[in-house]
TORKOL-4160 file (C-alpha; in steps of 0.2 Angstrom, whole numbers, padded with zeros to 4 digits, m for minus):
278
<pt num="1" X="0000" Y="0000" Z="0000"/>
<pt num="2" X="0014" Y="0012" Z="0004"/>
<pt num="3" X="0022" Y="0009" Z="m0013"/>
<pt num="4" X="0006" Y="0012" Z="m0022"/>
<pt num="5" X="0004" Y="0028" Z="m0013"/>
<pt num="6" X="0022" Y="0033" Z="m0017"/>
<pt num="7" X="0018" Y="0029" Z="m0036"/>
<pt num="8" X="0002" Y="0039" Z="m0036"/>
<pt num="9" X="0012" Y="0054" Z="m0028"/>
<pt num="10" X="0026" Y="0052" Z="m0042"/>
<pt num="11" X="0013" Y="0052" Z="m0056"/>
<pt num="12" X="0003" Y="0067" Z="m0049"/>
<pt num="13" X="0020" Y="0077" Z="m0047"/>
<pt num="14" X="0024" Y="0072" Z="m0065"/>
<pt num="15" X="0007" Y="0078" Z="m0072"/>
<pt num="16" X="0008" Y="0094" Z="m0062"/>
<pt num="17" X="0026" Y="0097" Z="m0069"/>
<pt num="18" X="0021" Y="0094" Z="m0086"/>
<pt num="19" X="0006" Y="0106" Z="m0085"/>
<pt num="20" X="0017" Y="0119" Z="m0078"/>
<pt num="21" X="0029" Y="0118" Z="m0093"/>
<pt num="22" X="0015" Y="0118" Z="m0106"/>
<pt num="23" X="0014" Y="0134" Z="m0115"/>
<pt num="24" X="0002" Y="0138" Z="m0128"/>
<pt num="25" X="m0002" Y="0153" Z="m0139"/>
<pt num="26" X="m0013" Y="0166" Z="m0131"/>
<pt num="27" X="m0029" Y="0171" Z="m0140"/>
<pt num="28" X="m0026" Y="0189" Z="m0134"/>
<pt num="29" X="m0007" Y="0191" Z="m0132"/>
<pt num="30" X="0000" Y="0205" Z="m0121"/>
<pt num="31" X="0009" Y="0219" Z="m0128"/>
<pt num="32" X="0018" Y="0234" Z="m0122"/>
<pt num="33" X="0022" Y="0250" Z="m0133"/>
<pt num="34" X="0034" Y="0263" Z="m0127"/>
<pt num="35" X="0035" Y="0280" Z="m0136"/>
<pt num="36" X="0047" Y="0294" Z="m0133"/>
<pt num="37" X="0037" Y="0310" Z="m0132"/>
<pt num="38" X="0042" Y="0328" Z="m0127"/>
<pt num="39" X="0057" Y="0324" Z="m0113"/>
<pt num="40" X="0049" Y="0308" Z="m0107"/>
<pt num="41" X="0039" Y="0292" Z="m0113"/>
<pt num="42" X="0022" Y="0286" Z="m0114"/>
<pt num="43" X="0020" Y="0267" Z="m0111"/>
<pt num="44" X="0004" Y="0257" Z="m0114"/>
<pt num="45" X="0002" Y="0239" Z="m0109"/>
<pt num="46" X="m0013" Y="0230" Z="m0116"/>
<pt num="47" X="m0020" Y="0213" Z="m0123"/>
<pt num="48" X="m0023" Y="0211" Z="m0141"/>
<pt num="49" X="m0039" Y="0201" Z="m0146"/>
<pt num="50" X="m0042" Y="0196" Z="m0164"/>
<pt num="51" X="m0058" Y="0196" Z="m0174"/>
<pt num="52" X="m0058" Y="0178" Z="m0178"/>
<pt num="53" X="m0073" Y="0180" Z="m0190"/>
<pt num="54" X="m0083" Y="0189" Z="m0176"/>
<pt num="55" X="m0093" Y="0205" Z="m0177"/>
<pt num="56" X="m0084" Y="0216" Z="m0163"/>
<pt num="57" X="m0092" Y="0233" Z="m0160"/>
<pt num="58" X="m0111" Y="0231" Z="m0156"/>
<pt num="59" X="m0108" Y="0213" Z="m0152"/>
<pt num="60" X="m0093" Y="0206" Z="m0144"/>
<pt num="61" X="m0090" Y="0224" Z="m0137"/>
<pt num="62" X="m0108" Y="0230" Z="m0134"/>
<pt num="63" X="m0112" Y="0248" Z="m0138"/>
<pt num="64" X="m0115" Y="0259" Z="m0123"/>
<pt num="65" X="m0105" Y="0248" Z="m0111"/>
<pt num="66" X="m0088" Y="0251" Z="m0102"/>
<pt num="67" X="m0075" Y="0241" Z="m0112"/>
<pt num="68" X="m0057" Y="0237" Z="m0105"/>
<pt num="69" X="m0051" Y="0243" Z="m0122"/>
<pt num="70" X="m0042" Y="0227" Z="m0126"/>
<pt num="71" X="m0044" Y="0210" Z="m0117"/>
<pt num="72" X="m0039" Y="0202" Z="m0100"/>
<pt num="73" X="m0033" Y="0216" Z="m0088"/>
<pt num="74" X="m0038" Y="0234" Z="m0091"/>
<pt num="75" X="m0027" Y="0243" Z="m0102"/>
<pt num="76" X="m0014" Y="0253" Z="m0092"/>
<pt num="77" X="m0006" Y="0269" Z="m0099"/>
<pt num="78" X="0009" Y="0277" Z="m0090"/>
<pt num="79" X="0013" Y="0295" Z="m0093"/>
<pt num="80" X="0031" Y="0301" Z="m0090"/>
<pt num="81" X="0027" Y="0319" Z="m0087"/>
<pt num="82" X="0011" Y="0329" Z="m0084"/>
<pt num="83" X="m0001" Y="0329" Z="m0099"/>
<pt num="84" X="m0018" Y="0336" Z="m0104"/>
<pt num="85" X="m0033" Y="0326" Z="m0111"/>
<pt num="86" X="m0048" Y="0336" Z="m0116"/>
<pt num="87" X="m0048" Y="0350" Z="m0103"/>
<pt num="88" X="m0041" Y="0341" Z="m0089"/>
<pt num="89" X="m0023" Y="0341" Z="m0083"/>
<pt num="90" X="m0017" Y="0324" Z="m0078"/>
<pt num="91" X="m0001" Y="0321" Z="m0067"/>
<pt num="92" X="0013" Y="0310" Z="m0072"/>
<pt num="93" X="0009" Y="0291" Z="m0068"/>
<pt num="94" X="0000" Y="0276" Z="m0072"/>
<pt num="95" X="m0019" Y="0275" Z="m0076"/>
<pt num="96" X="m0031" Y="0263" Z="m0084"/>
<pt num="97" X="m0039" Y="0267" Z="m0101"/>
<pt num="98" X="m0058" Y="0262" Z="m0103"/>
<pt num="99" X="m0069" Y="0267" Z="m0117"/>
<pt num="100" X="m0087" Y="0267" Z="m0120"/>
<pt num="101" X="m0089" Y="0263" Z="m0139"/>
<pt num="102" X="m0105" Y="0268" Z="m0149"/>
<pt num="103" X="m0110" Y="0269" Z="m0167"/>
<pt num="104" X="m0107" Y="0288" Z="m0169"/>
<pt num="105" X="m0097" Y="0293" Z="m0153"/>
<pt num="106" X="m0085" Y="0285" Z="m0141"/>
<pt num="107" X="m0082" Y="0290" Z="m0123"/>
<pt num="108" X="m0063" Y="0289" Z="m0117"/>
<pt num="109" X="m0061" Y="0287" Z="m0099"/>
<pt num="110" X="m0044" Y="0289" Z="m0089"/>
<pt num="111" X="m0046" Y="0280" Z="m0073"/>
<pt num="112" X="m0034" Y="0280" Z="m0058"/>
<pt num="113" X="m0037" Y="0262" Z="m0053"/>
<pt num="114" X="m0025" Y="0251" Z="m0063"/>
<pt num="115" X="m0028" Y="0234" Z="m0054"/>
<pt num="116" X="m0044" Y="0229" Z="m0062"/>
<pt num="117" X="m0047" Y="0213" Z="m0072"/>
<pt num="118" X="m0057" Y="0220" Z="m0087"/>
<pt num="119" X="m0071" Y="0231" Z="m0081"/>
<pt num="120" X="m0073" Y="0221" Z="m0066"/>
<pt num="121" X="m0071" Y="0234" Z="m0051"/>
<pt num="122" X="m0073" Y="0249" Z="m0063"/>
<pt num="123" X="m0079" Y="0264" Z="m0052"/>
<pt num="124" X="m0083" Y="0281" Z="m0059"/>
<pt num="125" X="m0077" Y="0289" Z="m0043"/>
<pt num="126" X="m0059" Y="0284" Z="m0049"/>
<pt num="127" X="m0062" Y="0293" Z="m0066"/>
<pt num="128" X="m0049" Y="0307" Z="m0070"/>
<pt num="129" X="m0055" Y="0311" Z="m0088"/>
<pt num="130" X="m0070" Y="0307" Z="m0098"/>
<pt num="131" X="m0069" Y="0313" Z="m0116"/>
<pt num="132" X="m0080" Y="0311" Z="m0131"/>
<pt num="133" X="m0072" Y="0308" Z="m0148"/>
<pt num="134" X="m0079" Y="0303" Z="m0164"/>
<pt num="135" X="m0074" Y="0285" Z="m0172"/>
<pt num="136" X="m0068" Y="0285" Z="m0190"/>
<pt num="137" X="m0073" Y="0271" Z="m0202"/>
<pt num="138" X="m0058" Y="0262" Z="m0210"/>
<pt num="139" X="m0058" Y="0255" Z="m0228"/>
<pt num="140" X="m0051" Y="0239" Z="m0224"/>
<pt num="141" X="m0052" Y="0228" Z="m0207"/>
<pt num="142" X="m0040" Y="0228" Z="m0194"/>
<pt num="143" X="m0039" Y="0209" Z="m0188"/>
<pt num="144" X="m0029" Y="0212" Z="m0172"/>
<pt num="145" X="m0034" Y="0226" Z="m0160"/>
<pt num="146" X="m0020" Y="0239" Z="m0161"/>
<pt num="147" X="m0015" Y="0254" Z="m0150"/>
<pt num="148" X="m0002" Y="0265" Z="m0157"/>
<pt num="149" X="0005" Y="0283" Z="m0153"/>
<pt num="150" X="0005" Y="0295" Z="m0168"/>
<pt num="151" X="0004" Y="0313" Z="m0174"/>
<pt num="152" X="0019" Y="0317" Z="m0163"/>
<pt num="153" X="0025" Y="0335" Z="m0161"/>
<pt num="154" X="0036" Y="0343" Z="m0148"/>
<pt num="155" X="0020" Y="0345" Z="m0137"/>
<pt num="156" X="0007" Y="0333" Z="m0142"/>
<pt num="157" X="0002" Y="0316" Z="m0149"/>
<pt num="158" X="m0013" Y="0305" Z="m0151"/>
<pt num="159" X="m0016" Y="0288" Z="m0144"/>
<pt num="160" X="m0024" Y="0278" Z="m0158"/>
<pt num="161" X="m0036" Y="0263" Z="m0156"/>
<pt num="162" X="m0039" Y="0252" Z="m0172"/>
<pt num="163" X="m0049" Y="0237" Z="m0173"/>
<pt num="164" X="m0062" Y="0229" Z="m0186"/>
<pt num="165" X="m0066" Y="0244" Z="m0197"/>
<pt num="166" X="m0065" Y="0257" Z="m0183"/>
<pt num="167" X="m0052" Y="0270" Z="m0178"/>
<pt num="168" X="m0052" Y="0281" Z="m0163"/>
<pt num="169" X="m0039" Y="0295" Z="m0159"/>
<pt num="170" X="m0036" Y="0302" Z="m0142"/>
<pt num="171" X="m0028" Y="0319" Z="m0142"/>
<pt num="172" X="m0014" Y="0321" Z="m0129"/>
<pt num="173" X="m0005" Y="0338" Z="m0126"/>
<pt num="174" X="0009" Y="0342" Z="m0115"/>
<pt num="175" X="0011" Y="0358" Z="m0105"/>
<pt num="176" X="0029" Y="0359" Z="m0108"/>
<pt num="177" X="0032" Y="0375" Z="m0116"/>
<pt num="178" X="0037" Y="0386" Z="m0101"/>
<pt num="179" X="0047" Y="0372" Z="m0094"/>
<pt num="180" X="0057" Y="0369" Z="m0110"/>
<pt num="181" X="0060" Y="0387" Z="m0112"/>
<pt num="182" X="0067" Y="0388" Z="m0095"/>
<pt num="183" X="0078" Y="0373" Z="m0098"/>
<pt num="184" X="0085" Y="0381" Z="m0114"/>
<pt num="185" X="0090" Y="0397" Z="m0104"/>
<pt num="186" X="0098" Y="0387" Z="m0091"/>
<pt num="187" X="0107" Y="0375" Z="m0102"/>
<pt num="188" X="0114" Y="0390" Z="m0113"/>
<pt num="189" X="0124" Y="0395" Z="m0098"/>
<pt num="190" X="0132" Y="0378" Z="m0096"/>
<pt num="191" X="0150" Y="0374" Z="m0102"/>
<pt num="192" X="0144" Y="0363" Z="m0116"/>
<pt num="193" X="0132" Y="0374" Z="m0124"/>
<pt num="194" X="0118" Y="0366" Z="m0134"/>
<pt num="195" X="0116" Y="0380" Z="m0147"/>
<pt num="196" X="0109" Y="0369" Z="m0161"/>
<pt num="197" X="0095" Y="0359" Z="m0152"/>
<pt num="198" X="0090" Y="0375" Z="m0144"/>
<pt num="199" X="0089" Y="0384" Z="m0161"/>
<pt num="200" X="0080" Y="0369" Z="m0169"/>
<pt num="201" X="0067" Y="0369" Z="m0155"/>
<pt num="202" X="0063" Y="0387" Z="m0155"/>
<pt num="203" X="0062" Y="0387" Z="m0175"/>
<pt num="204" X="0050" Y="0372" Z="m0175"/>
<pt num="205" X="0039" Y="0379" Z="m0162"/>
<pt num="206" X="0040" Y="0397" Z="m0170"/>
<pt num="207" X="0046" Y="0405" Z="m0154"/>
<pt num="208" X="0059" Y="0418" Z="m0150"/>
<pt num="209" X="0066" Y="0417" Z="m0168"/>
<pt num="210" X="0079" Y="0431" Z="m0165"/>
<pt num="211" X="0087" Y="0420" Z="m0151"/>
<pt num="212" X="0085" Y="0405" Z="m0162"/>
<pt num="213" X="0095" Y="0414" Z="m0176"/>
<pt num="214" X="0108" Y="0419" Z="m0163"/>
<pt num="215" X="0110" Y="0401" Z="m0157"/>
<pt num="216" X="0111" Y="0394" Z="m0174"/>
<pt num="217" X="0124" Y="0406" Z="m0179"/>
<pt num="218" X="0135" Y="0402" Z="m0163"/>
<pt num="219" X="0132" Y="0383" Z="m0167"/>
<pt num="220" X="0139" Y="0386" Z="m0185"/>
<pt num="221" X="0154" Y="0395" Z="m0178"/>
<pt num="222" X="0158" Y="0381" Z="m0167"/>
<pt num="223" X="0156" Y="0368" Z="m0181"/>
<pt num="224" X="0161" Y="0378" Z="m0197"/>
<pt num="225" X="0159" Y="0363" Z="m0209"/>
<pt num="226" X="0141" Y="0358" Z="m0203"/>
<pt num="227" X="0130" Y="0361" Z="m0218"/>
<pt num="228" X="0115" Y="0356" Z="m0209"/>
<pt num="229" X="0117" Y="0370" Z="m0197"/>
<pt num="230" X="0119" Y="0383" Z="m0211"/>
<pt num="231" X="0103" Y="0376" Z="m0218"/>
<pt num="232" X="0094" Y="0379" Z="m0201"/>
<pt num="233" X="0102" Y="0396" Z="m0200"/>
<pt num="234" X="0094" Y="0400" Z="m0218"/>
<pt num="235" X="0077" Y="0394" Z="m0213"/>
<pt num="236" X="0077" Y="0404" Z="m0197"/>
<pt num="237" X="0083" Y="0419" Z="m0206"/>
<pt num="238" X="0069" Y="0417" Z="m0219"/>
<pt num="239" X="0056" Y="0416" Z="m0206"/>
<pt num="240" X="0063" Y="0432" Z="m0199"/>
<pt num="241" X="0063" Y="0440" Z="m0217"/>
<pt num="242" X="0081" Y="0443" Z="m0215"/>
<pt num="243" X="0085" Y="0439" Z="m0234"/>
<pt num="244" X="0103" Y="0443" Z="m0234"/>
<pt num="245" X="0107" Y="0431" Z="m0219"/>
<pt num="246" X="0095" Y="0418" Z="m0227"/>
<pt num="247" X="0103" Y="0419" Z="m0244"/>
<pt num="248" X="0121" Y="0419" Z="m0237"/>
<pt num="249" X="0117" Y="0403" Z="m0226"/>
<pt num="250" X="0109" Y="0394" Z="m0240"/>
<pt num="251" X="0123" Y="0397" Z="m0252"/>
<pt num="252" X="0135" Y="0391" Z="m0238"/>
<pt num="253" X="0125" Y="0375" Z="m0236"/>
<pt num="254" X="0127" Y="0371" Z="m0254"/>
<pt num="255" X="0145" Y="0375" Z="m0253"/>
<pt num="256" X="0149" Y="0364" Z="m0238"/>
<pt num="257" X="0138" Y="0350" Z="m0243"/>
<pt num="258" X="0147" Y="0347" Z="m0259"/>
<pt num="259" X="0155" Y="0330" Z="m0260"/>
<pt num="260" X="0146" Y="0323" Z="m0245"/>
<pt num="261" X="0133" Y="0309" Z="m0245"/>
<pt num="262" X="0119" Y="0322" Z="m0242"/>
<pt num="263" X="0124" Y="0334" Z="m0256"/>
<pt num="264" X="0109" Y="0330" Z="m0266"/>
<pt num="265" X="0097" Y="0332" Z="m0252"/>
<pt num="266" X="0104" Y="0348" Z="m0245"/>
<pt num="267" X="0108" Y="0356" Z="m0262"/>
<pt num="268" X="0090" Y="0354" Z="m0266"/>
<pt num="269" X="0083" Y="0360" Z="m0250"/>
<pt num="270" X="0094" Y="0376" Z="m0250"/>
<pt num="271" X="0090" Y="0380" Z="m0268"/>
<pt num="272" X="0071" Y="0378" Z="m0264"/>
<pt num="273" X="0074" Y="0390" Z="m0250"/>
<pt num="274" X="0083" Y="0402" Z="m0261"/>
<pt num="275" X="0069" Y="0403" Z="m0274"/>
<pt num="276" X="0057" Y="0409" Z="m0260"/>
<pt num="277" X="0068" Y="0424" Z="m0255"/>
<pt num="278" X="0063" Y="0441" Z="m0262"/>
């Protein structure tokens, strides 16, 4: 009897070990996307269900009901810095992303409880943002639910949801302008002066263009063979209607780019700029 019990114990142990080692494909595999944005990151962790021949919105995902925006655990979004969604400022940190799909309008919900399985435990008292957005019909179906981050600028992006023939974009903005301008002013006084990135940021955001031209000129003085900096100088000067400087910098771009791997690109860009100068 003792040997029979021992044998049974061994068999059970082997079966448990085999079960623990068995790994099969998930119907809704986990995914984490990370995107640099502004001076930090946005990270989104979610599970990705597929159509598998089903009708999703209005059936698998009922209209008018809170959806986990994926499968399994509620989708989690982590903002590396303070952001703004709709008219609400959101502190850096982790949140759950829920949605309420409907035919002509979706409601986006940012909720501070990140520990829920699906919509179980969802509580409106934990909502930080509720924002209504309009879905867009896609020409072709997306088989697997996809979240991506796009339309990236220095101070904004979109969180994009696509599945079946539906696409939804959630606008995200970053209240970083004052902070970045202060950072530039402080950095300019450091031993290693970031003239070029400071000039590029001010040019691209159309701020303090006189200062941008000053920084680009100083960057060119520190790196006299940098044709890319001369093109930046030309573009900033053109925005300022400083035709003489713009023309000089554009011609310098062509001269310095000659014989480099980027000659064709920079010569074209400089010539295109010269054509606009009057």
